[in-house]
C-alpha positions, 0 to 999 in steps of 0.5 A, spaced: 523 480 516 523 474 512 517 470 513 517 462 510 510 459 509 512 452 509 507 447 511 509 443 517 509 436 514 514 438 509 520 437 514 518 430 517 517 428 510 524 431 508 527 427 514 524 420 512 526 421 505 534 423 506 534 417 512 532 412 506 538 414 502 543 411 507 539 405 508 542 399 504 539 392 504 544 386 502 539 382 498 545 378 495 547 375 501 540 372 502 540 369 495 546 366 496 544 363 503 538 360 499 542 357 493 547 354 497 547 346 497 547 343 504 551 337 505 548 330 506 548 328 513 548 320 514 542 318 518 544 314 524 542 306 524 536 306 529 537 300 534 532 294 533 526 294 539 522 289 541 515 289 539 510 292 544 506 288 548 498 288 546 495 291 552 488 288 554 483 293 557 478 292 562 471 292 559 467 299 559 462 299 564 455 300 562 451 306 566 444 304 568 439 308 564 436 314 567 428 315 567 426 321 563 424 326 568 417 329 567 415 336 566 410 339 570 404 341 566 403 349 565 396 351 566 393 355 561 392 362 562 385 365 559 386 370 554 384 377 556 378 380 553 380 386 548 376 393 549 372 394 542 375 400 538 370 405 536 369 406 528 371 412 525 366 416 521 366 415 514 370 420 510 366 424 504 368 423 497 372 429 494 370 430 487 376 429 482 380 435 480 381 436 472 388 435 470 392 441 467 394 441 460 400 444 457 400 449 451 402 446 445 406 452 443 411 454 448 414 461 448 421 462 446 426 464 451 431 469 448 438 467 449 444 471 449 448 469 442 455 470 441 455 470 434 451 477 433 455 483 435 
């Protein structure tokens, strides 16, 4: 019994590719529509209208000035007294540790060489 191991996305991709072969676009027709000159349309003569009368508007009414509202005074709130924080005991000073020094000559680590048989 034969078993085909084809990924599942191959069939939709194949259908999209095959359907794109039958799709054609008529770009030449669009270019011909863009390049064809349009006929000149004569402008009609508009009738002369008498000028509109100037409208006189009544004067703008003035609003009376409003007094500024006075805001009530906010009473001051006394600050609460904070409890005293106990002091921590002093940490004893630790002696400085000596810094380690590296040896001047490092031992050579043998490596595998491909040139020696």
